[in-house]
LUMDOBA-647735 format. One record per atom (N, C-alpha, C): residue number from 1; residue in three letters; z negated, x negated, y negated. Coordinates in steps of 0.1 Angstrom, whole numbers, plus 5000, padded with zeros to 4 digits. Last residue first. Layout:
// LUMDOBA-647735
(NUM "ALA" (Z X Y))
...
This chain:
// LUMDOBA-647735
(117 "UNK" (2314 9361 3318))
(117 "UNK" (2316 9345 3325))
(117 "UNK" (2326 9349 3326))
(116 "UNK" (2300 9387 3299))
(116 "UNK" (2314 9377 3310))
(116 "UNK" (2309 9366 3310))
(115 "UNK" (2267 9395 3297))
(115 "UNK" (2280 9388 3287))
(115 "UNK" (2289 9382 3304))
(114 "UNK" (2244 9420 3284))
(114 "UNK" (2252 9414 3291))
(114 "UNK" (2260 9405 3289))
(113 "UNK" (2210 9427 3278))
(113 "UNK" (2225 9427 3271))
(113 "UNK" (2227 9418 3281))
(112 "UNK" (2178 9453 3266))
(112 "UNK" (2189 9447 3277))
(112 "UNK" (2201 9441 3270))
(111 "UNK" (2152 9462 3271))
(111 "UNK" (2160 9458 3259))
(111 "UNK" (2168 9452 3269))
(110 "UNK" (2115 9477 3265))
(110 "UNK" (2125 9476 3274))
(110 "UNK" (2139 9476 3269))
(109 "UNK" (2094 9481 3237))
(109 "UNK" (2101 9485 3251))
(109 "UNK" (2109 9472 3254))
(108 "UNK" (2080 9484 3216))
(108 "UNK" (2091 9491 3218))
(108 "UNK" (2100 9487 3229))
(107 "UNK" (2056 9469 3222))
(107 "UNK" (2056 9477 3211))
(107 "UNK" (2065 9488 3220))
(106 "UNK" (2060 9442 3235))
(106 "UNK" (2049 9450 3238))
(106 "UNK" (2047 9464 3230))
(105 "UNK" (2092 9439 3248))
(105 "UNK" (2081 9443 3237))
(105 "UNK" (2072 9446 3238))
(104 "UNK" (2110 9425 3275))
(104 "UNK" (2107 9432 3269))
(104 "UNK" (2096 9433 3257))
(103 "UNK" (2146 9420 3277))
(103 "UNK" (2133 9419 3276))
(103 "UNK" (2119 9426 3272))
(102 "UNK" (2171 9411 3303))
(102 "UNK" (2162 9415 3298))
(102 "UNK" (2150 9411 3294))
(101 "UNK" (2206 9404 3313))
(101 "UNK" (2193 9398 3305))
(101 "UNK" (2182 9407 3300))
(100 "UNK" (2232 9391 3332))
(100 "UNK" (2223 9401 3326))
(100 "UNK" (2213 9400 3319))
(99 "UNK" (2264 9377 3335))
(99 "UNK" (2247 9374 3332))
(99 "UNK" (2240 9390 3327))
(98 "UNK" (2288 9381 3357))
(98 "UNK" (2282 9389 3347))
(98 "UNK" (2268 9384 3346))
(97 "UNK" (2315 9362 3366))
(97 "UNK" (2307 9374 3370))
(97 "UNK" (2301 9376 3358))
(96 "UNK" (2322 9333 3382))
(96 "UNK" (2323 9343 3374))
(96 "UNK" (2318 9354 3375))
(95 "UNK" (2304 9298 3379))
(95 "UNK" (2304 9312 3385))
(95 "UNK" (2312 9321 3376))
(94 "UNK" (2297 9264 3390))
(94 "UNK" (2305 9272 3377))
(94 "UNK" (2305 9282 3382))
(93 "UNK" (2266 9245 3395))
(93 "UNK" (2284 9254 3401))
(93 "UNK" (2284 9258 3387))
(92 "UNK" (2235 9246 3391))
(92 "UNK" (2248 9239 3399))
(92 "UNK" (2256 9247 3403))
(91 "UNK" (2223 9263 3360))
(91 "UNK" (2223 9270 3378))
(91 "UNK" (2240 9254 3380))
(90 "UNK" (2199 9263 3340))
(90 "UNK" (2210 9253 3343))
(90 "UNK" (2210 9264 3361))
(89 "UNK" (2182 9280 3312))
(89 "UNK" (2188 9279 3332))
(89 "UNK" (2193 9270 3335))
(88 "UNK" (2159 9287 3288))
(88 "UNK" (2171 9278 3297))
(88 "UNK" (2171 9281 3304))
(87 "UNK" (2145 9309 3267))
(87 "UNK" (2143 9310 3276))
(87 "UNK" (2160 9295 3280))
(86 "UNK" (2124 9321 3241))
(86 "UNK" (2140 9314 3244))
(86 "UNK" (2134 9304 3260))
(85 "UNK" (2104 9339 3218))
(85 "UNK" (2108 9341 3233))
(85 "UNK" (2122 9331 3231))
(84 "UNK" (2081 9312 3213))
(84 "UNK" (2088 9319 3210))
(84 "UNK" (2096 9323 3224))
(83 "UNK" (2042 9317 3212))
(83 "UNK" (2055 9308 3221))
(83 "UNK" (2068 9317 3215))
(82 "UNK" (2015 9301 3195))
(82 "UNK" (2026 9314 3190))
(82 "UNK" (2037 9306 3201))
(81 "UNK" (1983 9297 3180))
(81 "UNK" (1995 9291 3189))
(81 "UNK" (2004 9303 3196))
(80 "UNK" (1959 9301 3169))
(80 "UNK" (1970 9300 3160))
(80 "UNK" (1983 9294 3167))
(79 "UNK" (1944 9312 3189))
(79 "UNK" (1941 9299 3182))
(79 "UNK" (1949 9295 3177))
(78 "UNK" (1968 9335 3196))
(78 "UNK" (1951 9327 3197))
(78 "UNK" (1954 9315 3199))
(77 "UNK" (1996 9343 3197))
(77 "UNK" (1984 9338 3182))
(77 "UNK" (1971 9334 3190))
(76 "UNK" (2004 9342 3220))
(76 "UNK" (2005 9351 3210))
(76 "UNK" (1998 9350 3200))
(75 "UNK" (2013 9327 3249))
(75 "UNK" (2006 9328 3240))
(75 "UNK" (2013 9337 3226))
(74 "UNK" (2028 9340 3271))
(74 "UNK" (2013 9339 3269))
(74 "UNK" (2010 9334 3257))
(73 "UNK" (2064 9353 3285))
(73 "UNK" (2051 9341 3277))
(73 "UNK" (2037 9351 3275))
(72 "UNK" (2077 9339 3313))
(72 "UNK" (2065 9347 3309))
(72 "UNK" (2063 9342 3300))
(71 "UNK" (2109 9348 3330))
(71 "UNK" (2099 9343 3320))
(71 "UNK" (2088 9344 3313))
(70 "UNK" (2126 9346 3362))
(70 "UNK" (2114 9355 3349))
(70 "UNK" (2104 9342 3343))
(69 "UNK" (2162 9336 3369))
(69 "UNK" (2147 9335 3365))
(69 "UNK" (2139 9346 3356))
(68 "UNK" (2179 9349 3386))
(68 "UNK" (2175 9335 3380))
(68 "UNK" (2163 9334 3376))
(67 "UNK" (2186 9371 3404))
(67 "UNK" (2176 9368 3395))
(67 "UNK" (2174 9358 3394))
(66 "UNK" (2214 9386 3412))
(66 "UNK" (2203 9382 3414))
(66 "UNK" (2201 9373 3405))
(65 "UNK" (2227 9425 3416))
(65 "UNK" (2230 9410 3409))
(65 "UNK" (2213 9400 3412))
(64 "UNK" (2251 9432 3446))
(64 "UNK" (2243 9433 3433))
(64 "UNK" (2241 9424 3425))
(63 "UNK" (2278 9425 3451))
(63 "UNK" (2273 9440 3452))
(63 "UNK" (2263 9441 3437))
(62 "UNK" (2301 9403 3439))
(62 "UNK" (2293 9405 3447))
(62 "UNK" (2283 9421 3442))
(61 "UNK" (2323 9403 3428))
(61 "UNK" (2326 9405 3441))
(61 "UNK" (2315 9407 3442))
(60 "UNK" (2311 9375 3405))
(60 "UNK" (2326 9385 3404))
(60 "UNK" (2324 9390 3422))
(59 "UNK" (2276 9379 3402))
(59 "UNK" (2289 9372 3405))
(59 "UNK" (2300 9383 3409))
(58 "UNK" (2253 9383 3385))
(58 "UNK" (2258 9391 3393))
(58 "UNK" (2272 9387 3397))
(57 "UNK" (2221 9371 3377))
(57 "UNK" (2237 9366 3376))
(57 "UNK" (2243 9375 3389))
(56 "UNK" (2196 9378 3353))
(56 "UNK" (2204 9380 3364))
(56 "UNK" (2219 9373 3364))
(55 "UNK" (2166 9368 3329))
(55 "UNK" (2176 9370 3337))
(55 "UNK" (2181 9370 3350))
(54 "UNK" (2139 9380 3316))
(54 "UNK" (2144 9381 3330))
(54 "UNK" (2162 9376 3329))
(53 "UNK" (2111 9378 3298))
(53 "UNK" (2125 9377 3295))
(53 "UNK" (2127 9377 3310))
(52 "UNK" (2081 9395 3284))
(52 "UNK" (2088 9383 3292))
(52 "UNK" (2104 9387 3289))
(51 "UNK" (2069 9396 3256))
(51 "UNK" (2060 9396 3272))
(51 "UNK" (2073 9387 3278))
(50 "UNK" (2076 9396 3221))
(50 "UNK" (2081 9398 3235))
(50 "UNK" (2068 9390 3246))
(49 "UNK" (2049 9414 3203))
(49 "UNK" (2053 9404 3205))
(49 "UNK" (2061 9407 3222))
(48 "UNK" (2023 9426 3179))
(48 "UNK" (2035 9422 3183))
(48 "UNK" (2046 9416 3187))
(47 "UNK" (1992 9416 3182))
(47 "UNK" (1997 9426 3180))
(47 "UNK" (2017 9431 3182))
(46 "UNK" (1994 9385 3184))
(46 "UNK" (1992 9392 3193))
(46 "UNK" (1994 9406 3198))
(45 "UNK" (2030 9382 3173))
(45 "UNK" (2021 9382 3169))
(45 "UNK" (2010 9387 3182))
(44 "UNK" (2056 9373 3164))
(44 "UNK" (2049 9367 3180))
(44 "UNK" (2037 9365 3177))
(43 "UNK" (2087 9395 3158))
(43 "UNK" (2072 9387 3154))
(43 "UNK" (2068 9377 3169))
(42 "UNK" (2118 9378 3161))
(42 "UNK" (2106 9389 3166))
(42 "UNK" (2096 9384 3156))
(41 "UNK" (2139 9367 3131))
(41 "UNK" (2132 9367 3140))
(41 "UNK" (2125 9380 3148))
(40 "UNK" (2174 9377 3134))
(40 "UNK" (2160 9383 3127))
(40 "UNK" (2155 9383 3139))
(39 "UNK" (2192 9363 3155))
(39 "UNK" (2195 9366 3139))
(39 "UNK" (2185 9370 3130))
(38 "UNK" (2180 9366 3174))
(38 "UNK" (2186 9346 3171))
(38 "UNK" (2192 9351 3157))
(37 "UNK" (2161 9382 3190))
(37 "UNK" (2158 9375 3179))
(37 "UNK" (2165 9362 3173))
(36 "UNK" (2153 9359 3219))
(36 "UNK" (2153 9373 3216))
(36 "UNK" (2153 9369 3202))
(35 "UNK" (2180 9342 3241))
(35 "UNK" (2174 9341 3232))
(35 "UNK" (2167 9353 3227))
(34 "UNK" (2191 9316 3266))
(34 "UNK" (2190 9337 3262))
(34 "UNK" (2174 9336 3254))
(33 "UNK" (2213 9299 3283))
(33 "UNK" (2204 9303 3275))
(33 "UNK" (2200 9320 3265))
(32 "UNK" (2227 9283 3311))
(32 "UNK" (2219 9300 3300))
(32 "UNK" (2211 9297 3293))
(31 "UNK" (2252 9267 3322))
(31 "UNK" (2238 9266 3316))
(31 "UNK" (2238 9278 3306))
(30 "UNK" (2265 9256 3354))
(30 "UNK" (2263 9264 3342))
(30 "UNK" (2250 9263 3334))
(29 "UNK" (2279 9225 3356))
(29 "UNK" (2269 9231 3360))
(29 "UNK" (2272 9244 3349))
(28 "UNK" (2301 9209 3358))
(28 "UNK" (2301 9210 3364))
(28 "UNK" (2286 9220 3372))
(27 "UNK" (2295 9196 3328))
(27 "UNK" (2295 9184 3344))
(27 "UNK" (2295 9192 3354))
(26 "UNK" (2290 9228 3318))
(26 "UNK" (2290 9215 3312))
(26 "UNK" (2286 9204 3326))
(25 "UNK" (2298 9262 3305))
(25 "UNK" (2302 9251 3315))
(25 "UNK" (2299 9233 3311))
(24 "UNK" (2276 9282 3284))
(24 "UNK" (2281 9271 3288))
(24 "UNK" (2285 9262 3299))
(23 "UNK" (2261 9313 3269))
(23 "UNK" (2267 9306 3286))
(23 "UNK" (2281 9294 3284))
(22 "UNK" (2242 9333 3256))
(22 "UNK" (2250 9316 3252))
(22 "UNK" (2253 9310 3266))
(21 "UNK" (2231 9362 3251))
(21 "UNK" (2231 9354 3254))
(21 "UNK" (2239 9341 3255))
(20 "UNK" (2198 9378 3235))
(20 "UNK" (2212 9370 3232))
(20 "UNK" (2216 9358 3241))
(19 "UNK" (2179 9405 3240))
(19 "UNK" (2184 9394 3239))
(19 "UNK" (2197 9387 3237))
(18 "UNK" (2169 9429 3208))
(18 "UNK" (2184 9428 3222))
(18 "UNK" (2180 9414 3225))
(17 "UNK" (2151 9428 3191))
(17 "UNK" (2150 9427 3201))
(17 "UNK" (2163 9433 3215))
(16 "UNK" (2166 9430 3167))
(16 "UNK" (2158 9419 3165))
(16 "UNK" (2155 9415 3183))
(15 "UNK" (2194 9442 3155))
(15 "UNK" (2185 9445 3164))
(15 "UNK" (2177 9435 3170))
(14 "UNK" (2219 9431 3145))
(14 "UNK" (2214 9439 3134))
(14 "UNK" (2200 9448 3141))
(13 "UNK" (2228 9414 3167))
(13 "UNK" (2232 9410 3149))
(13 "UNK" (2220 9420 3143))
(12 "UNK" (2227 9426 3190))
(12 "UNK" (2221 9421 3184))
(12 "UNK" (2223 9410 3172))
(11 "UNK" (2232 9463 3191))
(11 "UNK" (2240 9450 3185))
(11 "UNK" (2230 9438 3183))
(10 "UNK" (2217 9472 3220))
(10 "UNK" (2221 9472 3206))
(10 "UNK" (2227 9460 3202))
(9 "UNK" (2194 9490 3243))
(9 "UNK" (2207 9481 3239))
(9 "UNK" (2209 9483 3228))
(8 "UNK" (2170 9501 3269))
(8 "UNK" (2177 9497 3252))
(8 "UNK" (2184 9485 3255))
(7 "UNK" (2159 9521 3292))
(7 "UNK" (2158 9504 3289))
(7 "UNK" (2173 9508 3275))
(6 "UNK" (2157 9548 3301))
(6 "UNK" (2146 9540 3298))
(6 "UNK" (2150 9528 3284))
(5 "UNK" (2175 9545 3325))
(5 "UNK" (2175 9555 3311))
(5 "UNK" (2171 9553 3300))
(4 "UNK" (2167 9531 3342))
(4 "UNK" (2181 9529 3335))
(4 "UNK" (2181 9532 3322))
(3 "UNK" (2147 9551 3356))
(3 "UNK" (2141 9531 3343))
(3 "UNK" (2156 9530 3341))
(2 "UNK" (2148 9583 3352))
(2 "UNK" (2153 9567 3361))
(2 "UNK" (2150 9554 3350))
(1 "UNK" (2132 9609 3360))
(1 "UNK" (2139 9600 3348))
(1 "UNK" (2143 9590 3356))
């Protein structure tokens, strides 16, 4: 079995594990926001949480995506501190291509989404 066969996807409006991608070109920069649980909030407890989000850009004409950032969430209710699975990245310049986001839930596994630029 390949890893890609285990990656899940879906409509983020109905599935709280799918990372939602918002991209805006502003002042010559590419602003990327990714959040898990935009319509229906994902739990952030010690028992059930998003552990990480990774964001990639595959420029138009490029063979492979490039990792933009890897974001680890560590506070899942310890001492009543909880992180929300939401990340922001800013790239200098504007691009054509595809943004990919992966998120990992400790119970429900690996989820993906993409957005064309």
